[in-house]
C-alpha atoms as a printed R data frame, in Angstrom:
    type eleno elety resid chain resno       x       y       z
1   ATOM     1    CA   MET     A     1   0.000   0.000   0.000
2   ATOM     2    CA   ALA     A     2   2.862   2.338   0.839
3   ATOM     3    CA   ASP     A     3   4.562   1.414  -2.436
4   ATOM     4    CA   ASP     A     4   1.476   2.397  -4.439
5   ATOM     5    CA   GLU     A     5   1.323   5.782  -2.742
6   ATOM     6    CA   GLN     A     6   4.985   6.404  -3.409
7   ATOM     7    CA   SER     A     7   4.461   5.472  -7.034
8   ATOM     8    CA   ARG     A     8   1.655   7.979  -7.441
9   ATOM     9    CA   LEU     A     9   3.729  10.735  -5.882
10  ATOM    10    CA   GLY     A    10   6.566   9.960  -8.158
11  ATOM    11    CA   ASP     A    11   4.307  10.145 -11.211
12  ATOM    12    CA   ALA     A    12   2.821  13.467 -10.206
13  ATOM    13    CA   PHE     A    13   6.086  15.108  -9.050
14  ATOM    14    CA   PRO     A    14   9.093  13.717 -10.853
15  ATOM    15    CA   GLY     A    15  12.181  13.752  -8.701
16  ATOM    16    CA   ALA     A    16  10.118  13.702  -5.561
17  ATOM    17    CA   ASP     A    17  11.269  10.217  -4.628
18  ATOM    18    CA   ASP     A    18  14.625   9.674  -2.997
19  ATOM    19    CA   ASP     A    19  17.950   9.119  -4.780
20  ATOM    20    CA   GLY     A    20  18.098   5.532  -3.744
21  ATOM    21    CA   ALA     A    21  14.968   4.655  -5.693
22  ATOM    22    CA   ASP     A    22  16.341   6.475  -8.756
23  ATOM    23    CA   ALA     A    23  19.498   4.415  -8.668
24  ATOM    24    CA   ASN     A    24  17.523   1.195  -9.184
25  ATOM    25    CA   ARG     A    25  15.849   2.489 -12.393
26  ATOM    26    CA   THR     A    26  17.107   1.721 -15.865
27  ATOM    27    CA   PRO     A    27  18.515   4.364 -18.194
28  ATOM    28    CA   ILE     A    28  15.366   4.302 -20.241
29  ATOM    29    CA   ASP     A    29  13.275   5.006 -17.157
30  ATOM    30    CA   ARG     A    30  15.561   7.822 -16.210
31  ATOM    31    CA   ARG     A    31  15.317   9.408 -19.656
32  ATOM    32    CA   GLY     A    32  11.553   9.188 -19.490
33  ATOM    33    CA   ARG     A    33  11.441  10.874 -16.128
34  ATOM    34    CA   ARG     A    34  13.766  13.618 -17.271
35  ATOM    35    CA   TRP     A    35  11.524  14.253 -20.282
36  ATOM    36    CA   ALA     A    36   8.479  14.350 -18.045
37  ATOM    37    CA   SER     A    37  10.244  16.724 -15.681
38  ATOM    38    CA   ALA     A    38  11.270  19.032 -18.501
39  ATOM    39    CA   THR     A    39   7.735  19.015 -19.863
40  ATOM    40    CA   LEU     A    40   6.376  20.001 -16.469
41  ATOM    41    CA   TRP     A    41   8.796  22.929 -16.143
42  ATOM    42    CA   ARG     A    42   7.903  24.094 -19.641
43  ATOM    43    CA   ARG     A    43   4.260  24.123 -18.600
44  ATOM    44    CA   PHE     A    44   5.111  26.188 -15.514
45  ATOM    45    CA   ALA     A    45   7.026  28.717 -17.674
46  ATOM    46    CA   LEU     A    46   4.146  28.939 -20.148
47  ATOM    47    CA   LEU     A    47   1.684  29.499 -17.304
48  ATOM    48    CA   ALA     A    48   3.893  32.291 -15.876
49  ATOM    49    CA   LEU     A    49   4.120  33.891 -19.325
50  ATOM    50    CA   LEU     A    50   0.355  33.829 -19.688
51  ATOM    51    CA   VAL     A    51  -0.106  35.386 -16.257
52  ATOM    52    CA   GLY     A    52   2.357  38.153 -17.152
53  ATOM    53    CA   LEU     A    53   0.638  38.878 -20.443
54  ATOM    54    CA   SER     A    54  -2.752  39.018 -18.691
55  ATOM    55    CA   GLY     A    55  -1.433  41.631 -16.180
56  ATOM    56    CA   ALA     A    56   0.018  43.742 -18.979
57  ATOM    57    CA   LEU     A    57  -3.239  43.708 -20.921
58  ATOM    58    CA   ALA     A    58  -5.196  44.631 -17.784
59  ATOM    59    CA   ALA     A    59  -2.872  47.562 -17.123
60  ATOM    60    CA   ARG     A    60  -3.245  48.846 -20.691
61  ATOM    61    CA   SER     A    61  -7.055  48.602 -20.572
62  ATOM    62    CA   GLY     A    62  -7.362  50.537 -17.218
63  ATOM    63    CA   PHE     A    63  -8.053  47.555 -14.974
64  ATOM    64    CA   GLY     A    64  -5.909  46.062 -12.283
65  ATOM    65    CA   ALA     A    65  -3.630  48.026 -10.003
66  ATOM    66    CA   ALA     A    66  -4.325  51.751  -9.550
67  ATOM    67    CA   SER     A    67  -2.021  54.198 -11.300
68  ATOM    68    CA   ALA     A    68   0.336  56.240  -9.236
69  ATOM    69    CA   THR     A    69  -1.233  59.399 -10.664
70  ATOM    70    CA   SER     A    70  -4.823  58.437  -9.862
71  ATOM    71    CA   THR     A    71  -6.966  61.097  -8.042
72  ATOM    72    CA   PRO     A    72  -7.889  60.165  -4.451
73  ATOM    73    CA   LEU     A    73 -11.558  59.872  -3.571
74  ATOM    74    CA   TYR     A    74 -11.314  62.606  -0.912
75  ATOM    75    CA   PRO     A    75  -9.202  65.774  -1.201
76  ATOM    76    CA   LEU     A    76  -6.246  65.851   1.055
77  ATOM    77    CA   LEU     A    77  -6.374  68.361   3.914
78  ATOM    78    CA   PRO     A    78  -3.389  70.583   4.613
79  ATOM    79    CA   THR     A    79  -1.285  69.101   7.311
80  ATOM    80    CA   THR     A    80  -0.429  72.511   8.839
81  ATOM    81    CA   THR     A    81  -2.205  75.911   8.975
82  ATOM    82    CA   PRO     A    82   0.071  78.847   8.169
83  ATOM    83    CA   ALA     A    83   0.489  81.220  11.079
84  ATOM    84    CA   PRO     A    84  -1.082  84.702  10.611
85  ATOM    85    CA   THR     A    85   1.264  87.522   9.812
86  ATOM    86    CA   ILE     A    86   1.434  90.066  12.676
87  ATOM    87    CA   THR     A    87   2.269  93.607  11.673
88  ATOM    88    CA   PRO     A    88   4.491  95.144  14.326
89  ATOM    89    CA   VAL     A    89   3.331  98.420  15.897
90  ATOM    90    CA   PRO     A    90   5.896 101.161  15.358
91  ATOM    91    CA   THR     A    91   7.499 102.211  18.575
92  ATOM    92    CA   GLY     A    92   8.068 105.753  19.606
93  ATOM    93    CA   THR     A    93   4.916 107.116  17.911
94  ATOM    94    CA   PRO     A    94   3.160 109.542  20.328
95  ATOM    95    CA   ILE     A    95  -0.561 109.104  20.860
96  ATOM    96    CA   PRO     A    96  -2.398 112.303  19.881
97  ATOM    97    CA   THR     A    97  -4.189 114.001  22.730
98  ATOM    98    CA   ALA     A    98  -7.509 115.794  22.456
99  ATOM    99    CA   THR     A    99  -7.275 119.541  22.323
100 ATOM   100    CA   PRO     A   100  -9.405 121.036  25.111
101 ATOM   101    CA   ILE     A   101 -12.161 123.358  23.995
102 ATOM   102    CA   PRO     A   102 -11.493 126.825  25.343
103 ATOM   103    CA   THR     A   103 -14.193 128.089  27.628
104 ATOM   104    CA   ALA     A   104 -15.229 131.670  27.762
105 ATOM   105    CA   THR     A   105 -14.078 133.380  30.926
106 ATOM   106    CA   PRO     A   106 -16.726 135.756  32.188
107 ATOM   107    CA   THR     A   107 -15.566 139.303  32.619
108 ATOM   108    CA   LEU     A   108 -16.266 140.548  36.102
109 ATOM   109    CA   THR     A   109 -16.571 144.275  36.546
110 ATOM   110    CA   ALA     A   110 -15.565 145.656  39.904
111 ATOM   111    CA   TYR     A   111 -17.973 148.328  41.074
112 ATOM   112    CA   ALA     A   112 -17.650 150.783  43.905
113 ATOM   113    CA   GLN     A   113 -19.269 150.102  47.237
114 ATOM   114    CA   PRO     A   114 -23.045 150.755  47.510
115 ATOM   115    CA   CYS     A   115 -23.940 154.326  48.246
116 ATOM   116    CA   LEU     A   116 -25.087 155.149  51.782
117 ATOM   117    CA   ALA     A   117 -27.763 157.730  52.502
118 ATOM   118    CA   SER     A   118 -25.115 159.846  54.218
119 ATOM   119    CA   GLN     A   119 -23.223 160.085  50.929
120 ATOM   120    CA   LEU     A   120 -26.237 161.210  48.872
121 ATOM   121    CA   GLN     A   121 -28.499 164.155  48.305
122 ATOM   122    CA   LEU     A   122 -32.071 163.761  46.921
123 ATOM   123    CA   SER     A   123 -33.967 166.338  44.891
124 ATOM   124    CA   PHE     A   124 -36.847 166.745  42.452
125 ATOM   125    CA   VAL     A   125 -36.045 167.036  38.800
126 ATOM   126    CA   PRO     A   126 -37.920 169.856  37.057
127 ATOM   127    CA   LYS     A   127 -39.303 167.490  34.522
128 ATOM   128    CA   GLY     A   128 -42.805 166.306  35.036
129 ATOM   129    CA   GLY     A   129 -45.424 164.812  32.873
130 ATOM   130    CA   ALA     A   130 -49.061 163.838  32.761
131 ATOM   131    CA   ALA     A   131 -51.058 161.926  30.185
132 ATOM   132    CA   MET     A   132 -54.324 160.025  30.102
133 ATOM   133    CA   GLY     A   133 -54.903 160.521  33.849
134 ATOM   134    CA   HIS     A   134 -51.333 159.585  34.909
135 ATOM   135    CA   ALA     A   135 -48.656 161.864  36.422
136 ATOM   136    CA   VAL     A   136 -44.904 161.267  36.790
137 ATOM   137    CA   ALA     A   137 -42.389 162.779  39.218
138 ATOM   138    CA   TYR     A   138 -38.619 162.496  38.681
139 ATOM   139    CA   PHE     A   139 -36.011 162.225  41.449
140 ATOM   140    CA   GLN     A   140 -32.236 162.612  41.412
141 ATOM   141    CA   PHE     A   141 -29.597 161.091  43.695
142 ATOM   142    CA   THR     A   142 -26.293 162.979  43.834
143 ATOM   143    CA   ASN     A   143 -23.078 161.583  45.284
144 ATOM   144    CA   ASP     A   144 -22.099 164.181  47.881
145 ATOM   145    CA   GLY     A   145 -19.060 162.230  49.116
146 ATOM   146    CA   SER     A   146 -15.399 162.202  48.146
147 ATOM   147    CA   ALA     A   147 -15.365 158.578  46.861
148 ATOM   148    CA   ALA     A   148 -17.297 156.823  44.162
149 ATOM   149    CA   CYS     A   149 -20.247 154.647  45.116
150 ATOM   150    CA   SER     A   150 -22.862 152.615  43.245
151 ATOM   151    CA   LEU     A   151 -26.634 152.153  43.141
152 ATOM   152    CA   ARG     A   152 -28.565 149.201  41.736
153 ATOM   153    CA   GLY     A   153 -32.248 148.358  41.745
154 ATOM   154    CA   PHE     A   154 -35.259 150.166  43.212
155 ATOM   155    CA   PRO     A   155 -35.447 152.872  45.833
156 ATOM   156    CA   THR     A   156 -37.910 152.470  48.690
157 ATOM   157    CA   VAL     A   157 -40.729 155.041  48.726
158 ATOM   158    CA   ARG     A   158 -43.318 155.639  51.459
159 ATOM   159    CA   LEU     A   159 -46.120 158.176  51.523
160 ATOM   160    CA   LEU     A   160 -47.193 159.740  54.849
161 ATOM   161    CA   ASP     A   161 -50.085 161.924  55.909
162 ATOM   162    CA   ALA     A   162 -49.773 165.095  58.022
163 ATOM   163    CA   ALA     A   163 -49.698 163.023  61.232
164 ATOM   164    CA   GLY     A   164 -46.785 160.938  59.903
165 ATOM   165    CA   ARG     A   165 -48.880 157.824  59.255
166 ATOM   166    CA   LEU     A   166 -48.525 155.661  56.180
167 ATOM   167    CA   LEU     A   167 -51.182 156.253  53.576
168 ATOM   168    CA   PRO     A   168 -52.998 153.148  52.296
169 ATOM   169    CA   ILE     A   169 -51.213 153.348  48.939
170 ATOM   170    CA   LYS     A   170 -49.597 150.271  47.463
171 ATOM   171    CA   VAL     A   171 -46.047 150.933  46.236
172 ATOM   172    CA   VAL     A   172 -45.164 148.821  43.177
173 ATOM   173    CA   GLN     A   173 -41.529 148.499  42.099
174 ATOM   174    CA   THR     A   174 -41.571 147.771  38.366
175 ATOM   175    CA   THR     A   175 -39.426 148.080  35.263
176 ATOM   176    CA   GLN     A   176 -42.384 149.130  33.084
177 ATOM   177    CA   ALA     A   177 -45.424 151.331  33.664
178 ATOM   178    CA   TYR     A   178 -47.965 153.263  31.633
179 ATOM   179    CA   LEU     A   179 -45.746 156.299  31.039
180 ATOM   180    CA   TRP     A   180 -42.347 154.605  30.667
181 ATOM   181    CA   PRO     A   181 -41.027 151.723  28.537
182 ATOM   182    CA   ALA     A   182 -39.160 148.734  29.890
183 ATOM   183    CA   ILE     A   183 -36.176 149.864  31.944
184 ATOM   184    CA   PRO     A   184 -33.377 147.302  32.558
185 ATOM   185    CA   ILE     A   185 -31.873 146.943  36.006
186 ATOM   186    CA   ASN     A   186 -28.207 147.948  35.923
187 ATOM   187    CA   THR     A   187 -25.557 148.910  38.413
188 ATOM   188    CA   ILE     A   188 -25.065 152.683  38.283
189 ATOM   189    CA   GLU     A   189 -21.717 153.968  39.486
190 ATOM   190    CA   LEU     A   190 -21.681 157.514  40.833
191 ATOM   191    CA   ALA     A   191 -18.416 159.394  40.860
192 ATOM   192    CA   PRO     A   192 -18.117 162.230  43.398
193 ATOM   193    CA   GLY     A   193 -20.781 164.719  42.327
194 ATOM   194    CA   GLY     A   194 -22.280 162.182  39.895
195 ATOM   195    CA   PRO     A   195 -26.070 161.616  39.558
196 ATOM   196    CA   ALA     A   196 -28.531 158.714  39.282
197 ATOM   197    CA   TYR     A   197 -32.282 159.002  38.560
198 ATOM   198    CA   PHE     A   198 -35.592 157.243  39.126
199 ATOM   199    CA   GLU     A   199 -39.252 158.131  38.617
200 ATOM   200    CA   ALA     A   200 -42.582 157.596  40.350
201 ATOM   201    CA   GLN     A   201 -45.940 157.365  38.587
202 ATOM   202    CA   VAL     A   202 -49.415 157.841  40.043
203 ATOM   203    CA   ASP     A   203 -52.981 157.758  38.750
204 ATOM   204    CA   THR     A   204 -54.690 161.178  38.934
205 ATOM   205    CA   VAL     A   205 -58.224 160.134  37.915
206 ATOM   206    CA   PRO     A   206 -60.530 158.690  40.588
207 ATOM   207    CA   THR     A   207 -62.111 155.321  39.783
208 ATOM   208    CA   SER     A   208 -65.369 153.857  41.125
209 ATOM   209    CA   GLY     A   209 -65.939 156.797  43.436
210 ATOM   210    CA   GLN     A   210 -62.615 156.264  45.231
211 ATOM   211    CA   ALA     A   211 -61.141 159.455  46.763
212 ATOM   212    CA   CYS     A   212 -57.637 160.560  45.824
213 ATOM   213    CA   LEU     A   213 -55.008 160.462  48.594
214 ATOM   214    CA   THR     A   214 -52.308 163.134  48.795
215 ATOM   215    CA   ALA     A   215 -49.133 162.691  50.821
216 ATOM   216    CA   ALA     A   216 -47.945 165.356  53.254
217 ATOM   217    CA   LYS     A   217 -44.474 163.787  53.414
218 ATOM   218    CA   THR     A   218 -42.541 161.402  51.207
219 ATOM   219    CA   LEU     A   219 -39.833 159.117  52.536
220 ATOM   220    CA   VAL     A   220 -37.194 157.887  50.071
221 ATOM   221    CA   SER     A   221 -34.401 155.403  50.867
222 ATOM   222    CA   PRO     A   222 -31.688 154.562  48.287
223 ATOM   223    CA   PRO     A   223 -31.393 151.026  46.913
224 ATOM   224    CA   GLN     A   224 -29.458 148.457  48.934
225 ATOM   225    CA   SER     A   225 -29.937 150.406  52.156
226 ATOM   226    CA   GLY     A   226 -31.196 147.349  54.073
227 ATOM   227    CA   PRO     A   227 -34.380 146.858  56.084
228 ATOM   228    CA   ALA     A   228 -33.788 149.874  58.352
229 ATOM   229    CA   PHE     A   229 -35.197 152.964  56.699
230 ATOM   230    CA   ALA     A   230 -32.498 155.603  56.188
231 ATOM   231    CA   GLY     A   231 -33.393 158.215  53.651
232 ATOM   232    CA   PHE     A   232 -34.929 161.544  52.930
233 ATOM   233    CA   VAL     A   233 -38.088 163.282  54.043
234 ATOM   234    CA   PHE     A   234 -39.534 166.126  52.041
235 ATOM   235    CA   SER     A   235 -42.910 167.748  51.658
236 ATOM   236    CA   ASP     A   236 -44.883 167.535  48.442
237 ATOM   237    CA   ASN     A   237 -48.345 166.935  47.097
238 ATOM   238    CA   LEU     A   238 -47.582 163.468  45.623
239 ATOM   239    CA   GLY     A   239 -50.710 161.340  45.783
240 ATOM   240    CA   SER     A   240 -52.716 158.608  44.073
241 ATOM   241    CA   CYS     A   241 -56.326 158.197  43.027
242 ATOM   242    CA   ASP     A   242 -56.285 154.445  42.354
243 ATOM   243    CA   GLY     A   243 -54.354 153.457  45.493
244 ATOM   244    CA   SER     A   244 -51.098 152.605  43.686
245 ATOM   245    CA   LEU     A   245 -47.677 154.205  43.251
246 ATOM   246    CA   TYR     A   246 -45.237 152.855  40.632
247 ATOM   247    CA   VAL     A   247 -41.457 153.256  41.163
248 ATOM   248    CA   SER     A   248 -38.766 152.605  38.506
249 ATOM   249    CA   PRO     A   249 -35.190 151.319  39.005
250 ATOM   250    CA   VAL     A   250 -32.340 153.827  39.066
251 ATOM   251    CA   VAL     A   251 -30.715 154.845  35.757
252 ATOM   252    CA   ALA     A   252 -27.601 156.789  34.814
253 ATOM   253    CA   ARG     A   253 -29.352 159.502  32.750
254 ATOM   254    CA   VAL     A   254 -32.677 161.208  33.035
255 ATOM   255    CA   SER     A   255 -33.183 160.547  29.323
256 ATOM   256    CA   ASP     A   256 -33.250 156.810  30.104
257 ATOM   257    CA   LEU     A   257 -36.574 157.287  31.917
């Protein structure tokens, strides 16, 4: 049984048996085996040639192994991201500063000290007027001192009867009345001997049966004299028929009234 198996192996693969078995064969057997062996190797060479020709034909027709220049299915991503270029800031460049907006500086005018009653004289101005039932009296302050002084605002006026009592007349300090236009309030500086003026207006026509009141004395205090009355007393016939007396602020010229 073992000899049959060995015989089949020797037929299928010449030279596969050992050298000792080959030594027992005849020359004719050996030539036949050599021819069979050579035929087998020729078949192997022919098969290899056919396989090579098949690969070459597949390569020429586009089949088989992929070409080295073939396009990949997915695009390749860059392996590195280039760093951004940073522009250097020049050194030594001064930062501009905002120019401040100039502000207007108010001009302050220095005036002389307020006039005291002891520095002043008060008198009537010979300029009167009456129109449409209204009468106006003009007054003048004169600086009787040796230094300049100033007046600003309204004088204080009080009307008294013969017994020295206040008459029931309402004194109204105003910049505008029936017989004068609007008069601005300014500071009036009086040099030694210099004047300042104001006016008083009354109604001379009785209304609704009301009797006219006439003052026996008039008290006048300069502006800024304080709550204590310090002024002038003089006799006149200044009165009112409607119960009101209108007083203007002081001005520098009588023509300003």
